[in-house]
C-alpha positions as CSV (number, residue, x, y, z in Angstrom):
1,M,9.0,-27.5,-7.7
2,R,9.2,-24.9,-10.4
3,V,7.3,-21.6,-10.9
4,Y,6.9,-19.5,-14.0
5,F,7.5,-15.9,-12.8
6,Y,5.7,-13.1,-14.6
7,H,6.6,-9.4,-14.1
8,T,6.1,-6.3,-16.2
9,Q,9.8,-5.5,-16.3
10,D,12.7,-6.7,-18.3
11,L,13.5,-9.6,-16.0
12,A,16.8,-10.6,-17.6
13,T,18.2,-7.1,-17.1
14,V,17.0,-6.4,-13.6
15,Y,17.9,-9.9,-12.4
16,E,21.4,-9.3,-13.6
17,Q,21.4,-5.9,-11.9
18,W,20.3,-7.6,-8.7
19,R,23.2,-10.1,-8.9
20,E,25.5,-7.0,-9.2
21,H,23.9,-5.5,-6.1
22,R,22.4,-2.6,-8.2
23,F,18.7,-3.6,-7.9
24,P,16.8,-4.3,-4.7
25,G,15.4,-7.9,-4.6
26,H,12.0,-6.9,-3.1
27,L,11.0,-5.3,-6.4
28,L,11.1,-8.9,-7.8
29,Y,8.7,-10.1,-5.1
30,G,10.8,-13.0,-3.8
31,A,11.8,-14.5,-7.1
32,T,15.5,-13.9,-6.4
33,H,15.2,-15.9,-3.1
34,L,12.7,-18.7,-3.9
35,E,15.4,-21.2,-4.7
36,R,16.5,-21.0,-1.1
37,H,13.1,-22.6,-0.4
38,G,13.5,-25.4,-3.0
39,I,11.6,-23.6,-5.8
40,D,13.1,-23.1,-9.2
41,V,12.1,-20.0,-11.1
42,V,11.5,-19.6,-14.9
43,M,11.7,-15.9,-15.9
44,H,9.0,-14.6,-18.3
45,L,10.5,-12.9,-21.4
46,Y,8.9,-9.4,-21.2
47,K,9.4,-6.7,-23.8
48,P,9.2,-3.2,-22.3
49,D,8.1,-1.7,-25.6
50,Y,4.7,-3.5,-25.4
51,T,2.9,-0.8,-23.4
52,K,-0.6,-1.1,-24.9
53,R,-2.7,-3.3,-22.7
54,M,-4.3,-5.5,-25.3
55,R,-1.1,-6.1,-27.2
56,L,0.7,-6.9,-24.0
57,T,-2.1,-9.3,-23.0
58,W,-2.0,-11.3,-26.2
59,L,1.8,-11.4,-26.4
60,T,2.0,-12.6,-22.7
61,A,-0.6,-15.3,-23.4
62,W,1.3,-16.4,-26.4
63,R,4.6,-16.6,-24.6
64,I,3.1,-18.5,-21.7
65,L,1.1,-20.9,-23.7
66,T,4.0,-21.8,-26.1
67,Y,6.5,-22.3,-23.2
68,R,7.3,-26.0,-23.4
69,Q,9.3,-26.7,-20.3
70,H,7.5,-28.0,-17.2
71,Y,6.5,-25.7,-14.3
72,D,3.9,-26.1,-11.6
73,V,2.5,-22.7,-10.8
74,L,2.2,-19.3,-12.6
75,Y,3.3,-16.6,-10.2
76,G,2.8,-13.0,-11.2
77,T,3.5,-9.6,-9.6
78,S,0.2,-8.3,-10.9
79,F,-2.6,-9.4,-13.3
80,R,-1.7,-6.7,-15.8
81,G,-0.9,-8.5,-19.0
82,L,-2.2,-11.9,-17.6
83,E,-5.9,-11.2,-18.3
84,L,-6.3,-13.7,-21.1
85,I,-4.4,-16.5,-19.2
86,I,-6.6,-15.8,-16.1
87,F,-9.8,-16.0,-18.2
88,L,-8.6,-19.3,-19.7
89,R,-7.9,-20.6,-16.2
90,A,-11.4,-19.7,-15.2
91,L,-12.7,-21.7,-18.1
92,H,-10.4,-24.6,-17.3
93,L,-8.5,-24.2,-20.5
94,Y,-5.3,-23.3,-18.8
95,R,-4.3,-26.0,-16.3
96,K,-1.7,-24.4,-14.1
97,P,-2.7,-22.6,-10.9
98,V,-2.4,-18.8,-11.1
99,V,-1.1,-16.9,-8.1
100,I,-0.7,-13.1,-8.3
101,W,-0.1,-10.0,-6.3
102,H,-3.3,-7.8,-6.1
103,H,-2.3,-4.2,-5.6
104,Q,-5.7,-2.6,-5.0
105,P,-8.9,-3.7,-3.4
106,V,-11.2,-5.9,-5.4
107,A,-14.0,-3.4,-6.5
108,K,-17.5,-3.7,-7.8
109,S,-18.2,-2.3,-11.2
110,G,-21.3,-0.2,-11.8
111,N,-21.6,-1.8,-15.3
112,K,-23.5,-5.1,-15.1
113,L,-21.8,-6.6,-18.1
114,R,-18.4,-5.6,-16.8
115,E,-19.2,-7.0,-13.4
116,M,-20.3,-10.3,-15.0
117,F,-17.0,-10.7,-16.8
118,A,-15.1,-9.7,-13.6
119,R,-16.8,-12.5,-11.6
120,L,-15.6,-15.0,-14.2
121,F,-12.1,-13.4,-14.2
122,Y,-11.6,-13.8,-10.4
123,R,-12.5,-17.4,-10.6
124,G,-9.3,-17.8,-12.7
125,I,-7.1,-16.5,-9.8
126,D,-6.2,-19.4,-7.5
127,H,-4.7,-17.2,-4.9
128,A,-3.9,-13.5,-4.4
129,F,-1.3,-11.8,-2.2
130,F,-2.2,-8.4,-0.7
131,F,0.0,-5.8,1.0
132,S,-2.3,-5.4,4.0
133,D,-5.3,-6.7,5.9
134,K,-7.1,-3.4,5.1
135,L,-7.0,-4.2,1.4
136,I,-8.5,-7.6,2.0
137,E,-11.1,-6.1,4.3
138,E,-12.2,-3.7,1.5
139,S,-12.0,-6.4,-1.1
140,L,-14.4,-8.7,0.8
141,K,-17.1,-6.1,0.4
142,S,-17.3,-7.4,-3.2
143,S,-19.0,-10.7,-3.9
144,K,-16.1,-11.5,-6.3
145,A,-13.6,-11.8,-3.5
146,N,-13.0,-15.2,-1.8
147,A,-11.4,-15.0,1.6
148,D,-9.9,-18.5,1.2
149,R,-8.0,-17.3,-1.8
150,M,-6.6,-14.1,-0.3
151,Q,-3.6,-13.5,2.0
152,T,-1.6,-10.6,3.5
153,V,2.1,-11.0,3.0
154,H,4.8,-8.9,4.8
155,W,6.2,-7.3,1.7
156,G,9.4,-5.5,2.6
157,A,12.9,-4.4,1.7
158,D,15.9,-6.3,0.5
159,L,18.0,-5.6,3.6
160,D,21.2,-7.0,2.2
161,F,20.9,-4.5,-0.7
162,Y,20.5,-1.5,1.7
163,D,23.2,-2.7,4.1
164,R,25.6,-2.6,1.1
165,V,24.3,0.9,0.2
166,M,24.9,2.2,3.8
167,K,28.3,0.6,3.9
168,E,29.3,2.3,0.6
169,T,27.6,5.7,1.3
170,G,28.0,6.0,5.0
171,T,25.3,7.2,7.5
172,D,27.1,10.0,9.2
173,G,26.2,13.6,8.6
174,R,22.7,12.9,7.1
175,S,21.0,16.2,6.2
176,G,18.0,17.5,4.3
177,F,14.7,15.9,3.2
178,I,14.1,13.8,0.1
179,S,11.2,12.7,-2.0
180,T,11.8,9.9,-4.5
181,G,8.4,8.4,-5.4
182,K,6.5,9.0,-8.6
183,E,3.0,7.4,-8.3
184,R,0.2,9.7,-7.4
185,R,2.4,12.2,-5.6
186,D,0.9,15.4,-4.3
187,M,3.5,17.9,-5.3
188,P,1.5,21.1,-4.8
189,T,1.0,20.3,-1.1
190,L,4.6,19.2,-0.6
191,V,6.1,22.3,-2.4
192,T,3.7,24.7,-0.5
193,A,4.7,23.2,2.9
194,F,8.5,23.3,2.3
195,G,8.2,26.7,0.7
196,R,7.1,28.0,4.1
197,T,10.3,26.7,5.7
198,S,14.0,27.0,5.1
199,E,14.6,23.2,5.1
200,Q,16.3,21.7,2.1
201,L,14.2,19.3,0.0
202,D,15.4,17.3,-3.0
203,I,12.6,15.9,-5.2
204,Y,13.5,13.1,-7.6
205,V,10.6,12.2,-9.9
206,A,9.8,11.0,-13.4
207,H,8.8,13.5,-16.1
208,S,5.4,11.9,-16.0
209,A,3.9,8.8,-14.3
210,C,0.4,7.3,-13.7
211,N,-1.3,10.0,-15.7
212,D,0.5,12.8,-13.8
213,D,2.6,15.2,-15.9
214,Y,5.0,16.3,-13.3
215,E,6.9,18.7,-15.6
216,K,3.6,20.5,-16.2
217,I,2.6,20.4,-12.5
218,F,5.9,22.0,-11.4
219,G,5.6,24.5,-14.2
220,G,2.5,25.9,-12.5
221,L,4.1,26.0,-9.0
222,T,6.2,28.5,-7.1
223,V,9.3,26.4,-6.3
224,R,11.5,28.3,-3.8
225,S,15.3,28.1,-3.7
226,N,15.4,25.5,-0.8
227,I,13.6,23.0,-3.1
228,K,15.5,21.3,-5.9
229,V,13.5,19.2,-8.5
230,H,15.4,16.5,-10.4
231,F,13.6,14.8,-13.3
232,L,14.6,11.2,-13.9
233,N,14.8,9.0,-17.0
234,G,14.2,5.3,-16.4
235,L,14.5,3.1,-13.3
236,V,17.5,4.0,-11.1
237,P,16.9,2.4,-7.7
238,Y,20.6,2.0,-6.8
239,E,21.4,5.6,-7.5
240,L,18.3,6.8,-5.7
241,A,19.0,4.6,-2.7
242,K,22.4,6.3,-2.2
243,K,20.8,9.7,-2.3
244,V,18.1,8.6,0.3
245,C,20.8,7.2,2.5
246,R,22.4,10.7,2.8
247,A,19.1,12.4,3.8
248,Q,17.9,12.9,7.3
249,C,14.2,12.2,6.4
250,A,12.2,10.7,3.6
251,V,8.9,12.5,2.6
252,I,6.0,10.7,1.0
253,C,3.3,13.2,0.0
254,C,0.5,11.5,-1.9
255,K,-2.9,12.1,-3.3
256,E,-5.7,10.3,-1.5
257,T,-6.0,6.6,-2.7
258,N,-7.5,3.3,-1.7
259,Y,-4.3,1.3,-1.9
260,T,-0.7,1.4,-0.6
261,V,0.7,4.2,-2.7
262,G,4.2,5.1,-1.3
263,L,4.9,1.7,0.2
264,T,8.1,1.1,-1.8
265,T,9.5,4.4,-0.6
266,L,8.4,3.7,2.9
267,V,10.1,0.3,3.2
268,E,13.3,1.7,1.7
269,A,13.4,4.4,4.4
270,F,12.9,1.7,7.1
271,A,15.7,-0.4,5.6
272,L,18.0,2.7,5.6
273,G,17.1,3.7,9.2
274,I,15.6,7.0,8.1
275,P,12.4,8.6,9.6
276,V,9.5,9.4,7.4
277,I,6.8,12.0,7.0
278,C,4.0,10.4,5.1
279,S,0.4,11.1,4.0
280,R,-1.9,9.2,6.3
281,N,-2.7,6.2,4.2
282,V,-4.8,3.8,6.2
283,T,-4.2,0.9,3.8
284,F,-0.6,0.4,5.0
285,A,0.0,-2.7,7.0
286,M,1.8,-0.7,9.7
287,D,0.7,2.3,11.7
288,I,3.6,4.8,11.2
289,D,2.6,7.0,14.2
290,K,2.0,4.1,16.7
291,C,5.2,2.3,15.6
292,G,7.1,5.6,16.2
293,V,8.9,5.5,12.8
294,G,7.7,8.8,11.6
295,I,4.9,11.3,11.3
296,T,1.7,11.1,9.2
297,V,-0.2,14.0,7.9
298,P,-3.8,14.1,6.5
299,Y,-4.1,14.3,2.7
300,Y,-3.7,17.8,1.2
301,D,-2.8,19.4,4.6
302,A,0.0,21.8,3.9
303,D,-0.2,23.2,7.4
304,G,0.2,19.7,8.9
305,W,3.1,19.1,6.6
306,E,4.8,22.3,7.7
307,R,4.5,21.3,11.3
308,A,5.9,17.8,10.7
309,I,8.8,19.2,8.7
310,T,9.7,21.7,11.4
311,Y,9.4,19.0,14.2
312,I,11.8,16.7,12.4
313,A,14.3,19.5,11.7
314,N,14.2,20.7,15.3
315,H,14.3,17.3,17.0
316,P,17.2,15.5,15.4
317,T,17.6,13.0,18.3
318,E,14.0,11.9,18.1
319,A,14.2,11.8,14.3
320,A,17.2,9.5,14.5
321,E,15.3,7.3,17.0
322,M,12.4,7.1,14.6
323,G,14.8,5.9,12.0
324,R,16.3,3.3,14.3
325,R,12.8,2.0,15.1
326,G,12.0,1.8,11.4
327,R,15.0,-0.3,10.8
328,E,14.0,-2.5,13.7
329,L,10.6,-2.9,12.2
330,A,12.1,-3.9,8.8
331,E,14.3,-6.5,10.5
332,K,11.4,-8.0,12.4
333,L,8.6,-8.0,9.9
334,F,8.9,-6.1,6.6
335,N,11.8,-7.6,4.7
336,L,12.4,-9.7,1.7
337,E,13.3,-12.8,3.7
338,N,9.9,-12.9,5.4
339,C,8.1,-12.0,2.2
340,T,9.8,-14.8,0.3
341,R,9.2,-17.4,3.0
342,E,5.5,-16.6,3.2
343,V,5.1,-16.6,-0.6
344,A,7.1,-19.9,-0.9
345,E,4.9,-21.6,1.7
346,K,1.8,-20.8,-0.2
347,L,3.2,-21.7,-3.6
348,K,4.2,-25.1,-2.3
349,E,0.8,-25.6,-0.7
350,I,-1.0,-24.7,-4.0
351,C,1.4,-26.9,-6.0
352,N,0.6,-29.9,-3.7
353,T,-3.1,-29.2,-3.9
354,H,-3.2,-29.3,-7.7
355,R,-0.9,-32.3,-8.3
């Protein structure tokens, strides 16, 4: 069996970085490990400079439709850029099954014409993987969603990658708090809370991301001396993983959302055995408080954040135990091996169904 793997990243580069142990495999959604399950992978040729949606969609369709070698299933990490292919699939003009990751709940549009096209669009998705049951539950409120074509997968960290990071970096003497995410981060609440404490916080963030201009945001905040802000250029997961490995706690302070914002940072902390303080996102597949892997705080609650920071700082033994339980959770459920196995099983099933 062979799948055509679509991702909105330069696959040739990041796959080589993964082979060199500088890129975590879970960010490739199992593509690095599918061959262990008897599935060959063809990598999509993606050009990062094509950022405009329409241009990306047409180029992607051209690349896929003119690809001449055999493959059985199109497997994508999202539908961004695959829109035309999915519409063609819905119209039975593209013959390969389409399987994608769906990052947000399926929603109903208030525009009747847009909703009509959306209904057609979702007929072109043979199967969708979701990050949690909650996302599927919310999706099923829409008539476009089909429960038989939806599945929760245990998406989690590449433990081999993080084991190597811990071996190279060491885990003794961990200190300070760290924030590394960029998507929909609530920096005002985070900076306000840490500004009321003496605890050290390092923030690593892009200059801008997902319509948030973080340079402008920080320019309007009072950032005290215990908080260091580092602006990043490009994707540097290996370098960031080493910095997270040296911290005593990972903090994930986000704006309110209806999807799993912060999940990448969360599973990294689990893999590294580090406790978390996290905005209370009910769409996560795991309950952080019940699992005892960290502390959650309601959205925009600076007082709650201050209390959580102080608790972690003043209870190092309990914090370390939270980290241990996080690693245990990663080994049991949320890891790349489990994710790949579940994806591979479904890809094979779909392939056999459409022979």
